[in-house]
C-alpha positions in Angstrom: 81.9 -19.7 -34.4 79.4 -16.9 -35.1 79.0 -14.1 -32.5 76.2 -11.6 -32.3 78.7 -8.8 -33.2 79.8 -10.4 -36.5 78.2 -8.4 -39.2 78.1 -11.5 -41.5 76.0 -13.5 -38.9 72.7 -11.7 -38.9 70.7 -14.6 -37.5 73.1 -14.8 -34.3 72.7 -11.0 -33.9 69.0 -11.1 -34.2 68.6 -13.8 -31.6 70.9 -11.9 -29.2 69.2 -8.6 -29.9 65.7 -10.0 -29.1 66.9 -11.7 -25.9 68.8 -8.5 -24.9 65.7 -6.2 -25.4 63.5 -8.7 -23.5 65.6 -8.9 -20.5 66.9 -5.3 -20.2 65.6 -3.2 -17.4 62.9 -0.6 -18.4 63.2 1.5 -15.2 66.3 2.7 -13.3 64.9 1.5 -10.1 65.2 -2.1 -11.4 69.1 -1.8 -11.2 69.1 -1.1 -7.4 70.1 -3.7 -5.0 70.0 -3.1 -1.2 73.0 -4.5 0.5 73.9 -4.6 4.3 77.6 -4.2 3.7 79.2 -4.1 0.4 82.5 -5.2 1.9 80.8 -8.6 2.8 78.0 -9.4 0.5 75.5 -12.2 1.2 75.3 -14.8 -1.5 71.8 -13.4 -2.5 73.2 -9.8 -2.6 76.1 -10.9 -4.8 73.9 -12.9 -7.1 71.4 -9.9 -7.4 74.3 -7.6 -8.4 75.8 -10.1 -10.9 72.4 -10.8 -12.4 71.8 -7.1 -13.1 75.2 -6.9 -14.7 74.6 -9.8 -16.8 71.5 -8.3 -18.2 72.3 -4.5 -18.3 76.1 -4.5 -17.7 75.5 -2.4 -14.5 74.0 -2.4 -11.1 73.4 0.2 -8.4 73.9 -0.8 -4.8 72.5 1.0 -1.8 73.9 0.4 1.7 74.0 2.0 5.2 77.8 2.1 5.1 78.5 5.7 5.0 82.0 6.3 6.3 85.2 6.8 4.2 86.9 3.5 3.6 88.7 2.6 0.5 88.4 -1.1 1.3 84.7 -0.8 0.2 85.3 -0.6 -3.6 88.3 -3.1 -3.4 86.6 -5.7 -1.4 83.4 -5.3 -3.3 85.3 -5.8 -6.5 86.9 -9.1 -5.4 83.5 -10.5 -4.7 82.4 -9.7 -8.2 85.5 -11.4 -9.8 87.5 -8.1 -10.3 91.2 -8.5 -9.4 93.3 -6.7 -12.0 93.1 -3.0 -10.8 94.2 -0.5 -13.3 96.2 2.0 -11.3 96.3 5.2 -13.4 98.9 7.9 -12.7 96.5 10.1 -10.8 95.2 7.3 -8.6 96.4 6.8 -5.0 99.2 4.3 -4.3 96.5 1.6 -3.8 95.2 2.1 -7.4 91.9 3.7 -6.2 91.2 7.2 -7.2 89.5 9.8 -5.0 87.2 11.8 -7.3 86.8 15.2 -5.7 87.5 18.8 -6.7 91.3 19.3 -6.5 92.0 22.3 -4.2 95.7 22.7 -4.9 97.4 23.7 -8.2 98.9 20.6 -9.9 98.3 17.8 -12.2 94.8 16.9 -11.0 93.4 20.4 -11.7 94.0 20.0 -15.3 91.7 17.0 -15.6 87.9 17.5 -15.6 87.0 14.6 -13.2 88.8 16.6 -10.4 86.6 19.7 -11.1 83.0 20.4 -10.5 82.4 20.9 -14.3 80.0 18.5 -16.3 81.7 15.6 -18.1 80.3 14.6 -21.5 79.3 10.9 -22.4 82.3 8.5 -22.4 83.5 5.1 -21.4 86.5 5.1 -19.0 90.0 4.6 -20.4 89.0 5.4 -24.0 92.6 6.7 -24.4 94.2 3.4 -23.3 95.7 0.8 -25.7 93.9 -2.5 -26.2 96.2 -4.2 -23.7 94.8 -1.8 -21.0 91.1 -1.9 -21.9 89.0 -0.9 -18.8 86.4 -3.6 -18.7 84.8 -2.9 -15.4 84.5 -0.1 -12.8 83.1 0.6 -9.4 82.1 4.2 -8.2 81.4 4.4 -4.5 79.8 7.6 -3.0 81.2 8.8 0.3 79.8 12.3 0.1 77.4 13.7 -2.4 77.5 17.2 -3.7 75.2 19.8 -2.2 73.5 20.1 -5.6 73.9 18.4 -8.9 76.6 15.7 -9.8 74.0 13.2 -11.2 75.3 10.5 -13.5 73.5 9.4 -16.8 74.1 5.7 -17.7 73.6 3.7 -20.8 74.4 0.0 -21.5 76.8 0.1 -24.4 75.3 -3.0 -25.8 72.0 -1.1 -26.3 73.9 1.7 -28.0 75.4 -1.0 -30.3 71.9 -2.3 -31.1 70.6 1.3 -31.9 73.6 1.9 -34.3 73.3 -1.5 -36.0 69.6 -1.2 -36.4 70.1 2.2 -38.0 72.9 1.1 -40.3 75.2 -2.0 -40.2 77.7 0.1 -42.3 78.0 2.5 -39.3 78.9 -0.4 -37.1 81.5 -1.5 -39.5 82.9 2.0 -39.6 83.1 2.2 -35.8 84.9 -1.2 -35.6 87.7 0.0 -37.9 91.1 0.0 -36.2 91.5 3.7 -36.9 87.9 4.9 -36.2 88.9 7.1 -33.2 92.3 8.5 -32.4 93.3 10.1 -29.2 96.2 12.5 -29.8 99.4 12.4 -27.7 99.4 14.2 -24.4 102.5 16.3 -23.7 103.8 17.5 -20.4 107.0 19.4 -19.5 109.0 16.3 -19.9 107.8 15.5 -23.4 105.3 12.8 -24.4 103.3 11.8 -21.3 101.0 9.5 -23.3 101.5 8.4 -26.9 98.8 8.7 -29.6 96.2 6.0 -29.4 94.1 4.8 -32.3 91.5 2.1 -32.1 87.8 1.0 -32.8 84.8 2.2 -31.0 83.2 -1.2 -30.8 85.4 -4.3 -30.5 84.9 -7.9 -29.3 87.0 -9.0 -26.3 89.0 -12.0 -27.3 88.9 -13.8 -24.0 85.2 -13.5 -23.3 83.6 -12.7 -26.5 81.9 -9.7 -25.0 81.4 -6.4 -26.6 83.8 -3.5 -25.5 83.2 0.2 -26.3 85.7 3.0 -26.2 84.1 6.4 -26.7 84.1 10.0 -25.8 81.7 12.8 -26.8 84.5 15.4 -26.3 85.2 17.5 -29.4 88.7 18.4 -28.3 91.5 15.9 -28.0 89.8 13.4 -30.3 90.2 12.8 -34.0 87.6 10.8 -35.8 88.3 9.0 -39.1 87.4 11.3 -41.9 85.0 9.3 -44.0 81.2 9.5 -44.6 80.3 6.4 -42.7 82.3 7.3 -39.6 81.0 10.9 -39.6 77.4 9.7 -39.8 77.9 7.0 -37.1 79.4 9.6 -34.7 76.6 12.0 -35.4 74.0 9.3 -34.7 75.7 8.4 -31.4 75.8 12.1 -30.4 72.0 12.3 -31.1 71.3 9.1 -29.4 73.0 10.0 -26.2 71.7 13.6 -26.3 68.1 12.5 -26.5 65.7 11.4 -23.7 64.8 8.2 -25.5 64.9 4.6 -23.9 67.7 2.8 -22.0 69.2 5.9 -20.5 69.1 6.2 -16.6 70.0 9.2 -14.6 71.0 8.5 -10.9 72.2 10.7 -8.1 74.6 8.6 -6.0 74.1 9.3 -2.2 76.4 8.3 0.7 76.6 4.5 0.8 75.5 4.0 -2.8 77.6 2.9 -5.7 77.7 1.8 -9.3 79.3 -1.4 -10.4 79.4 -1.9 -14.2 81.2 -3.3 -17.2 82.3 0.1 -18.2 79.0 1.4 -19.6 78.5 4.7 -21.2 78.1 7.5 -18.6 78.3 11.3 -18.0 78.3 13.6 -15.1 76.3 16.7 -14.4 78.1 19.7 -13.0 77.7 20.3 -9.2 78.1 22.7 -6.4 79.8 21.6 -3.2 79.2 22.2 0.4 82.6 23.5 1.5 82.4 21.7 4.8 81.4 18.3 3.2 82.7 18.3 -0.4 81.7 15.6 -2.8 83.8 12.5 -2.6 83.6 9.3 -4.7 86.1 6.4 -4.8 86.7 5.0 -8.3 88.2 1.7 -9.0 88.9 0.6 -12.6 89.6 -3.0 -13.7 91.0 -4.9 -16.6 88.6 -7.7 -15.8 84.9 -8.0 -16.6 82.4 -8.7 -13.8 81.9 -12.4 -13.6 78.7 -14.2 -14.7 76.2 -15.2 -12.1 76.3 -18.7 -10.9 74.0 -20.9 -8.9 73.1 -19.5 -5.5 74.1 -21.4 -2.4 71.5 -23.5 -0.6 70.0 -21.6 2.3 70.9 -18.1 0.9 68.8 -15.2 2.2 67.2 -12.6 0.2 68.9 -9.3 -0.2 68.4 -7.0 2.7 65.7 -4.3 2.4 65.8 -1.0 4.0 62.2 -0.3 3.2 60.8 2.4 1.0 63.2 5.3 1.0 62.1 9.0 1.0 65.0 9.4 -1.5 64.5 8.0 -4.8 67.7 8.2 -6.7 66.0 7.9 -10.1 62.8 10.0 -9.5 64.1 13.0 -11.6 63.1 11.8 -15.0 65.3 8.8 -15.6 65.0 5.3 -16.8 61.7 5.6 -18.8 61.0 4.9 -22.4 
């Protein structure tokens, strides 16, 4: 069966590309869904989130639930078909990570998510083997930074289209099993994580969906040393570094969150309020967000909190 990602099936790709472009949001605001309580979605709220994820691989929810509660990402995930939580070694015992600036010297201070420094474009788990692909992720904001901390977002399928339109040979290079290698990570006990090679773009065997593993870091990554790979990587860097289409920049405020099929994202540096430091919950899953199904009879529309004085996308994001 031909898939849109088969380079020998241009007609299937063109049909998928045209449908994708026609349905993809053109403004960041189109990703937002107001929900009363992410722990207990109405059918209409759930369908609205699923529909946005089906067209753009991501959605932003906004709720009045501000307090710290790690049940929020876990219960929200279950309603979206996410059950296989990937508990990385820096996560809490429940598998959910508290993303905040580490204040004590230790393992977390060596890793950039636990600092206030900017993080370059990446997909989560790019250093994992295929058996542990991170297919979906939830970020829930408990406390925002005093300044900064915005995330830029890009649907990885739109990045694939941009690369393929520029050169199918670049896609072929990025689908090679040795396109990107993450060197081993050592600690005081020896090899903490083995070297991991793999493609940038791959097709998920169970769902047929496109998966992407990528980092814009220049350290701790080795690219295949051939001309097509070097050109493809340079193109991706230029694409993600520009202000062109399909890139949305959002500042998550308390009660807001991102649900996504592990899209490309970055994080701006930030300054904390010492009394109320930035805190996000991150839950990463081996599942993809389920496809939207038919809404139940009698379902009500998603709740609306009215026009907010705060527009999470108003700072130059989400426009062509």
